[in-house]
C-alpha positions, -999 to +999 in steps of 0.1 A: -507-017-184-485-003-212-477+034-211-499+057-231-484+084-254-497+116-268-486+141-294-486+179-292-482+198-325-473+235-322-475+257-353-455+288-347-447+317-369-416+302-386-419+265-380-439+236-366-428+216-336-440+181-328-436+165-294-443+129-284-448+126-247-453+097-222-487+108-208-480+092-174-446+107-167-443+137-191-411+123-204-404+134-240-401+104-262-395+123-294-393+159-308-389+174-343-389+209-358-396+217-394-394+252-409-420+263-435-401+262-468-421+289-486-422+312-456-385+308-452-380+321-487-401+352-479-428+343-503-462+360-502-451+386-477-444+423-480-431+438-448-434+474-462-472+471-461-472+447-432-485+418-454-477+384-439-493+353-455-486+316-452-494+289-477-514+259-464-490+235-480-463+249-457-484+236-428-494+202-443-459+194-456-441+205-424-465+187-401-461+154-421-424+157-421-423+164-384-445+135-375-425+111-397-393+121-380-408+117-345-423+083-353-393+069-371-377+041-352-403+038-325-414+003-315-449-009-326-458-010-289-452+027-285-469+037-318-500+015-310-503+032-276-505+067-290-539+078-279-543+115-289-531+145-308-538+181-301-528+211-321-521+248-314-514+275-340-507+312-342-538+334-341-557+351-354-546+334-387-578+329-407-582+316-443-609+317-469-624+283-476-648+268-501-679+247-492-657+217-485-635+236-461-606+237-486-584+268-483-586+286-516-548+285-520-551+248-524-571+253-556-551+256-588-565+290-597-556+305-563-523+287-556-502+318-558-527+344-545-517+357-511-553+367-503-563+330-506-537+320-480-537+321-442-534+357-431-508+355-403-514+370-369-488+397-375-504+410-407-516+445-402-531+453-437-565+457-421-559+487-399-586+507-415-612+479-412-603+474-375-610+511-369-644+509-387-653+479-365-644+499-334-664+530-344-695+509-351-692+491-318-691+524-300-725+535-314-742+500-316-767+490-290-743+463-279-706+470-276-691+438-290-656+448-279-668+446-243-648+414-237-619+425-260-607+454-238-628+479-256-609+477-289-608+455-319-575+448-337-563+445-373-545+413-361-579+396-356-605+376-376-631+400-388-608+428-398-588+405-420-618+390-436-634+424-444-601+437-459-597+407-481-633+408-493-628+444-503-595+440-522-599+407-540-631+401-560-620+365-570-615+355-534-648+372-525-667+352-551-652+319-542-650+321-504-679+302-488-666+306-452-635+313-432-616+291-407-589+298-382-557+279-386-563+264-351-597+250-363-585+239-398-557+217-386-578+194-363-605+194-390-579+181-416-567+154-392-603+142-385-613+144-422-642+167-414-633+201-429-669+211-435-670+247-422-706+242-410-699+211-389-662+212-379-657+221-343-646+256-337-624+264-306-635+287-279-600+302-276-598+318-310-635+326-313-636+344-280-603+362-281-602+371-318-638+370-332-659+386-305-677+354-298-694+354-264-723+336-247-738+369-237-741+378-275-756+344-283-724+336-302-709+359-328-721+395-332-755+397-348-761+397-386-774+433-386-741+445-372-722+430-401-746+442-428-743+477-414-705+475-412-703+464-449-729+446-471-700+424-483-703+406-449-740+398-454-748+362-446-713+352-436-723+348-399-746+319-408-718+302-426-694+303-396-705+289-363-728+293-333-712+270-307-676+268-296-657+241-278-629+240-251-597+222-257-604+193-233-629+180-259-622+158-288-628+172-323-630+136-336-609+106-344-581+106-369-592+099-405-582+067-422-563+087-447-541+106-422-536+075-400-522+058-431-501+088-442-486+092-408-484+056-397-506+060-367-533+038-353-569+046-363-581+050-327-561+083-321-583+111-308-578+146-322-584+174-297-601+207-303-574+233-311-564+266-296-540+295-300-503+286-293-498+310-264-528+297-245-515+261-248-481+274-237-497+288-206-511+253-199-477+237-205-463+262-180-489+250-154-506+284-152-523+292-119-549+318-110-534+353-110-501+341-124-491+359-156-475+336-182-454+354-207-448+336-240-417+355-252-407+353-288-410+377-318-439+392-299-453+383-265-486+369-255-494+373-218-519+348-203-537+352-170-565+331-155-590+339-128-619+320-113-649+325-136-674+328-109-655+357-093-647+376-125-675+365-149-686+400-159-653+417-151-641+436-182-605+446-180-601+478-201-575+476-229-568+439-226-572+416-257-598+392-245-616+378-215-630+344-223-645+317-201-626+284-208-602+297-233-571+285-214-585+262-187-621+251-185-639+268-156-614+297-156-617+331-172-588+333-196-574+368-201-549+377-229-526+406-233-493+410-251-469+431-272-469+432-310-431+434-310-407+420-284-379+399-300-388+416-333-374+449-317-341+432-312-341+416-346-348+449-362-318+465-345-296+435-355-307+439-391-299+476-390-264+468-378-260+440-403-262+465-433-225+468-439-220+431-436-247+423-461-243+451-485-207+464-484-188+432-478-209+406-496-185+403-525-154+404-504-161+379-475-175+344-478-213+342-471-208+318-443-185+342-425-209+371-430-238+350-416-218+340-386-208+376-379-244+387-382-256+360-358-231+371-332-244+407-331-272+400-306-252+378-282-224+404-281-249+433-276-265+413-247-230+408-231-220+445-234-253+460-224-253+439-192-222+457-181-236+492-185-248+511-154-285+521-151-290+559-146-318+583-147-302+600-177-301+569-199-315+567-234-352+557-233-372+541-262-408+532-270-414+496-280-442+502-305-421+494-335-450+472-347-478+490-331-493+484-296-513+453-289-521+460-252-530+479-232-553+497-255-547+483-290-535+507-316-514+491-343-508+524-361-484+535-334-446+536-340-414+534-320-392+561-307-356+564-293-350+595-272-320+611-255-293+600-279-261+620-283-228+616-302-216+594-273-245+570-277-232+536-290-249+504-302-249+487-267-266+517-251-293+518-278-298+480-274-301+484-236-328+511-242-346+488-266-346+459-241-358+483-213-385+495-237-399+460-242-398+455-204-416+488-199-443+476-223-446+445-201-449+467-170-477+487-186-497+454-190-491+443-154-501+478-142-533+476-162-543+442-147-535+455-112-554+488-117-585+469-130-587+446-100-570+415-113-538+412-093-507+398-109-491+377-082-465+358-102-446+358-135-439+326-155-418+329-187-414+306-216-403+308-252-370+314-270-360+347-253-366+334-218-339+307-226-315+327-247-310+361-229-303+363-192-298+401-197-334+405-211-349+384-183-329+401-155-339+435-169-375+424-171-375+412-135-360+444-122-384+466-141-415+446-131-400+443-095-412+407-095-395+373-096-397+355-129-398+317-132-385+303-165-400+269-171-379+238-180-395+227-212-381+239-244-414+233-261-440+245-237-467+252-263-463+217-277-463+203-242-495+221-234-510+206-266-499+171-254-515+177-220-548+185-238-543+155-261-541+133-229-573+148-216-593+147-249-583+111-254-593+100-219-560+093-203-570+119-177-604+131-166-594+168-166-565+190-177-554+198-141-545+161-136-527+160-169-507+191-159-497+176-126-485+144-142-467+159-172-452+191-160-415+197-167-409+221-137-389+253-134-354+258-148-344+293-136-357+320-114-347+357-119-352+381-090-352+419-091-319+437-086-330+460-058-304+487-065-319+492-100-356+491-092-359+527-081-339+540-111-361+519-135-392+536-119-378+570-130-370+557-165-405+542-167-419+576-160-399+590-190-412+561-211-448+571-203-440+607-211-428+597-246-463+583-253-478+618-254 
């Protein structure tokens, strides 16, 4: 029998990655990355007010370019044996759609309106609305944040919808429903974008929209009417049921099969959030914490559903049956800024290069110098001793996601003197992000969900041995860095193999397609005790 192939598509913050995989061996047969052109230009964003929006054309154009690149030059035998495609995206990244499921930004009159575009996960313009949701949940007869750690976030579905409805009357009048990016992409590929019938994924619904079987789906209509009459009737135009990622959303439409040069039998899997598929690509096991490490972190943990069915972990983003693996309770935590903390410091240090020397030194030279800042800081910080008197920082530069979401919080650097140089501040920032990770691990352990193992993936896990070694020593746990460069896309490919029938369940797909472990970091025992002292100072800064 000829080999079967599957495609995983991973929509990240800056780009889309497409991976073609041999479903029997896990061998990568093709890979492409395409950056979103409008996003790259900084369009529709305003960091000063934490507004981050993405145009749907960035997604469509970049996906098509990626797939054409991956499929170019393949033999007809390989192309004809592509059986499935699954998609993951950032989340929560919702968009207002009309009755046809068309994002409003694709309509001429809304083409340049940021409120008609996908509201990216990192957009915090809805802080006030999130707090209103939290206050109402605390006095309602049912606490709908019960499975969201007891707090709702401005990074999530309902907060963003309510804020948009309040600030933009045109969008409010035209929006029939709302769709997560992870639901809209599979809907586009199947040709069924009808918001009333397109399959909605359990992952985004449970972790970001307070969907739960105990609530008979989404929170009741009376709750939303009480919160704000602008939400009246929206629940009935969303969804009741949700689906796990091992299911097929449908078959590729004739239009997209033709546009992409794919056979018309290709199955399209139900979508999910990128980090959750990354955990699957990393072969997550019960009680292992998978850290997806990039601009922010998402920390995934699974536990047997029958053992933890009604176990609500305080301060953790979500606890959803089947959101990562069917039959397992998926738990999500994370930090709103991780790599973003380092990038902020790099941009701070780049000021003289970009402003004072821009007319004196070639742009290429300035860019190269700026790009060398972080590698040099990593090298120098790694040589510094660790002492109890070191500079200590808080990592809340973009608020706190977990434990105990509060996206209004800010960062701090304490203990600096005239002798404090850039490498020492960078070291403190790296340690701060690791302390934030330790707070998450402690919360799981304290709440009766033991963290037995750390698995890492994402750009930082590959690029910075200093960050990873620091993290291992502060957590006092070994960290396994997985081999695959595209773990989220690989997880999507594993689900594509399951949804298209190559494997009967995701566990068998994982076993056959896993890329294995690349590196293991172990704690430096001489630093563990010192880091415990510094961690106590980190916690004192929080008060």
